C-alpha positions, -999 to 999 in steps of 0.1 A, spaced: 96 204 -143 124 189 -122 127 181 -85 158 174 -63 151 153 -33 175 160 -5 157 146 25 125 131 37 110 165 47 117 181 14 105 150 -4 72 152 16 68 189 7 74 182 -30 50 153 -29 23 174 -11 27 201 -38 24 176 -66 -7 161 -49 -23 195 -47 -15 204 -83 -24 169 -97 -49 153 -72 -62 127 -96 -26 116 -105 -18 114 -68 -48 93 -60 -40 70 -90 -4 67 -77 -16 58 -42 -40 32 -56 -13 16 -77 10 13 -47 -18 -1 -26 -25 -27 -52 11 -38 -51 10 -40 -13 -22 -60 -14 -8 -85 -39 21 -91 -16 -2 -94 15 -22 -120 -3 10 -140 -10 19 -138 27 -16 -146 39 -21 -180 56 -43 -203 36 -67 -229 50 -98 -226 29 -87 -196 8 -116 -174 20 -94 -149 39 -70 -144 10 -100 -140 -14 -114 -111 7 -83 -89 3 -94 -55 -11 -82 -21 -22 -109 6 -20 -110 33 -48 -92 64 -37 -112 91 -19 -100 124 -5 -63 115 -10 -66 82 9 -68 45 -1 -80 18 22 -67 -17 21 -77 -47 42 -93 -81 44 -130 -86 47 -136 -114 71 -146 -114 108 -116 -136 117 -89 -120 96 -76 -99 126 -71 -130 146 -51 -147 119 -31 -116 114 -23 -109 150 -17 -144 164 21 -146 160 24 -177 182 6 -199 155 26 -219 131 9 -216 97 17 -244 71 15 -216 45 18 -179 49 26 -159 80 10 -138 108 12 -101 103 8 -106 65 -6 -72 58 17 -53 82 47 -71 67 36 -63 32 33 -26 41 66 -26 59 83 -42 29 73 -13 7 82 15 30 118 19 18 115 43 -12 78 48 -8 77 86 -11 101 85 -41 80 59 -58 48 80 -52 64 111 -65 76 93 -97 42 78 -102 24 111 -98 48 128 -122 43 100 -147 5 101 -144 5 139 -147 28 138 -177 55 160 -162 
């Protein structure tokens, strides 16, 4: 099976078709990509005690979705307060990690699904 990707819309259609035909492979591909994003977010995360960084998580896939986040009550404040100067890490650590992976995201997912599905 071969695919030609000519544009984002066609790529999205092909990826949607792959996900319907190989849902488990699609969920695994999403989970793998989420783990890479989380690893980057943890590297970018400001560190005081290390608690915030340690609470980074990637939930197992469910219904074609994967949730990533940090599990503290103060994480949102550390993330959003761009006026603070952190000795290590940066504000917007999760958002920046996600944005850094957006270029080529659909192509990577399609390749991962195909590899996981053995096609």
